[in-house]
C-alpha positions in Angstrom: -105.9 -13.1 -181.8 -103.5 -15.7 -183.2 -101.4 -17.0 -180.4 -98.1 -18.8 -181.2 -94.6 -19.1 -179.9 -92.7 -15.9 -181.0 -89.1 -14.7 -180.9 -89.2 -11.3 -179.1 -85.7 -10.4 -180.4 -86.8 -10.8 -184.0 -89.9 -8.6 -183.5 -87.8 -5.9 -181.8 -85.3 -5.9 -184.7 -88.2 -5.6 -187.2 -89.6 -2.6 -185.3 -86.3 -0.8 -184.8 -85.6 -1.1 -188.6 -88.7 1.1 -189.1 -87.3 3.9 -187.0 -83.5 3.6 -186.9 -83.0 6.2 -189.7 -84.7 9.0 -187.8 -82.3 12.0 -187.9 -80.5 12.7 -184.6 -81.6 9.5 -182.9 -79.3 6.7 -181.8 -80.5 3.2 -180.9 -78.5 1.2 -178.4 -79.5 -2.4 -178.7 -78.6 -5.3 -176.3 -80.5 -8.5 -177.1 -79.9 -11.6 -175.1 -78.9 -14.6 -177.2 -81.1 -17.7 -177.1 -83.9 -15.8 -175.5 -86.8 -18.0 -174.5 -89.7 -17.7 -176.9 -93.1 -16.6 -175.5 -96.7 -17.4 -176.5 -98.3 -14.2 -178.0 -99.9 -12.7 -181.0 -97.0 -11.8 -183.3 -98.7 -8.9 -185.1 -100.0 -7.5 -181.8 -96.6 -7.7 -180.3 -95.2 -5.7 -183.2 -97.8 -3.0 -182.7 -97.1 -2.9 -179.0 -93.3 -2.3 -179.5 -94.0 0.2 -182.3 -96.3 2.2 -180.0 -93.8 2.3 -177.1 -90.8 3.2 -179.3 -92.8 5.8 -181.2 -93.7 7.4 -177.8 -90.0 7.5 -176.9 -89.1 9.1 -180.2 -91.7 11.8 -179.6 -90.2 12.7 -176.3 -86.6 13.0 -177.6 -84.8 16.2 -178.5 -81.7 16.4 -180.6 -79.0 13.7 -180.0 -81.6 11.5 -178.3 -80.9 7.9 -177.4 -83.3 4.9 -177.1 -81.8 1.8 -175.4 -83.6 -1.5 -175.9 -82.6 -4.6 -173.8 -84.0 -8.1 -173.6 -83.2 -10.3 -170.6 -84.7 -13.2 -168.7 -84.6 -14.9 -165.3 -86.2 -18.1 -164.0 -89.7 -16.6 -164.1 -89.9 -13.9 -166.8 -88.7 -12.9 -170.2 -88.4 -9.1 -170.1 -88.0 -6.2 -172.5 -86.6 -2.8 -171.2 -86.9 0.3 -173.3 -85.2 3.5 -172.0 -84.9 7.0 -173.5 -83.2 10.2 -172.4 -86.2 12.3 -173.5 -88.4 14.9 -171.7 -89.7 12.4 -169.1 -92.9 12.7 -167.1 -94.0 13.7 -163.7 -95.8 11.5 -161.2 -99.2 12.9 -162.0 -98.8 12.0 -165.7 -97.6 8.5 -164.8 -100.7 7.9 -162.8 -103.0 8.7 -165.8 -100.8 7.1 -168.4 -103.0 4.1 -169.1 -106.3 5.9 -168.9 -108.3 5.9 -172.3 -108.1 9.2 -174.1 -105.4 10.7 -171.9 -102.6 12.2 -173.8 -99.6 14.5 -173.3 -99.3 15.0 -177.0 -101.6 15.9 -179.9 -100.7 12.5 -181.5 -102.6 10.7 -178.8 -100.0 8.8 -176.8 -102.4 8.1 -173.9 -104.9 6.3 -176.1 -102.2 4.1 -177.6 -100.8 3.1 -174.2 -104.3 2.2 -173.0 -104.7 -0.2 -175.9 -101.1 -1.5 -175.4 -101.8 -2.3 -171.7 -105.1 -4.1 -172.6 -103.2 -6.2 -175.2 -100.5 -7.1 -172.8 -103.1 -8.0 -170.1 -104.6 -10.5 -172.5 -101.1 -12.1 -172.9 -100.7 -12.2 -169.1 -97.8 -9.8 -169.4 -97.0 -6.8 -167.2 -95.9 -3.3 -168.2 -94.3 -0.8 -165.8 -93.2 2.8 -166.4 -90.7 4.8 -164.5 -90.0 8.4 -165.5 -88.6 11.6 -164.2 -89.2 15.0 -165.7 -86.2 16.2 -167.7 -84.3 12.9 -167.4 -86.2 10.4 -169.4 -88.4 7.3 -169.2 -87.9 3.6 -168.7 -90.5 1.0 -169.8 -90.3 -2.6 -168.5 -92.4 -5.3 -170.0 -92.4 -8.8 -168.4 -93.7 -12.0 -170.0 -94.3 -14.9 -167.7 -92.4 -18.1 -168.6 -95.4 -20.0 -167.5 -96.9 -19.2 -170.9 -93.6 -19.6 -172.8 -93.4 -22.0 -175.7 -90.8 -24.1 -174.0 -92.9 -24.5 -170.9 -95.9 -25.6 -172.9 -93.8 -28.3 -174.6 -92.5 -29.6 -171.3 -96.0 -29.5 -169.8 -97.5 -31.5 -172.8 -94.6 -34.0 -172.5 -95.1 -34.5 -168.8 -98.9 -34.8 -169.1 -98.6 -37.4 -171.9 -96.1 -39.5 -169.8 -98.4 -39.2 -166.8 -101.4 -40.6 -168.6 -99.2 -43.3 -170.1 -98.1 -44.4 -166.7 -101.6 -44.3 -165.2 -103.0 -46.3 -168.1 -100.4 -49.1 -167.5 -101.0 -49.1 -163.8 -104.8 -49.6 -164.4 -104.2 -52.4 -166.8 -101.7 -54.3 -164.7 -103.8 -53.8 -161.5 -106.8 -55.2 -163.3 -104.9 -58.2 -164.6 -103.4 -58.9 -161.2 -106.8 -59.2 -159.5 -108.7 -61.1 -162.1 -109.6 -64.8 -162.4 -109.0 -66.9 -165.5 -111.7 -66.4 -168.1 -114.4 -69.0 -168.6 -116.3 -67.8 -171.6 -116.3 -65.6 -174.7 -117.2 -62.0 -175.4 -120.3 -62.1 -173.2 -118.6 -63.6 -170.2 -118.5 -61.2 -167.2 -115.2 -62.5 -166.0 -112.6 -59.6 -166.2 -110.4 -59.9 -169.4 -106.9 -61.4 -169.3 -104.0 -60.2 -171.5 -103.2 -63.0 -174.0 -101.2 -61.1 -176.6 -99.3 -57.8 -176.9 -98.7 -56.7 -180.5 -96.1 -53.9 -180.8 -96.6 -53.7 -184.5 -100.0 -52.2 -184.3 -100.0 -50.9 -180.7 -102.7 -53.4 -179.6 -103.2 -55.3 -176.4 -105.3 -58.4 -177.0 -107.6 -59.6 -174.3 -109.9 -62.6 -174.1 -113.2 -61.5 -175.4 -112.1 -58.0 -176.6 -109.3 -55.8 -177.8 -108.2 -52.5 -176.5 -106.1 -50.2 -178.6 -103.4 -48.5 -176.5 -100.5 -46.3 -177.4 -97.3 -47.4 -176.0 -94.7 -46.7 -178.7 -92.4 -45.1 -176.2 -92.5 -48.1 -173.9 -91.8 -50.5 -176.8 -88.9 -48.4 -178.1 -87.3 -48.4 -174.7 -87.2 -52.2 -174.4 
């Protein structure tokens, strides 16, 4: 799989464009603006939403409606897909994700088994609610822990942490050392004699350590 940051709203629009011209079917779309991106396989996500919407279409009679909503809170980015189709009883819901189980000749059960496996690999959750004769609601929740924005923040925090630790080690070492008495082979701890921002190099007596501190220099 090719994991990347993806725009769920964009994928949903692409999928709906494939089915919106079905006769007698109405799509009610409510997509949250500026929805947080999530980390997922884009093609796999497309197949997942195709499968779920196709199942909804198969359950609809004339004048059927499919409502698709995206939303988010502090923990999850969610997609809700509702239809006013035939619905399912509790016994069917229990078997829904079992391989080879199907309520239709087109093999809905097999598709949902694969769908759940794909979502599990993305650390996402899927939940079905349904009532016979009233319709079905599908809720898919993607954890923000694996969202693109969270990864960027984590990488930034991690880089700043290592930057700070590195400087603490250097300054602590210099504070406890004695003046050098020899050259490269001398065992006396090194002492900073020159800092060169131009090439990100800290010069010591006897050696040179390359250290990245662009951010520190730019703040001065």
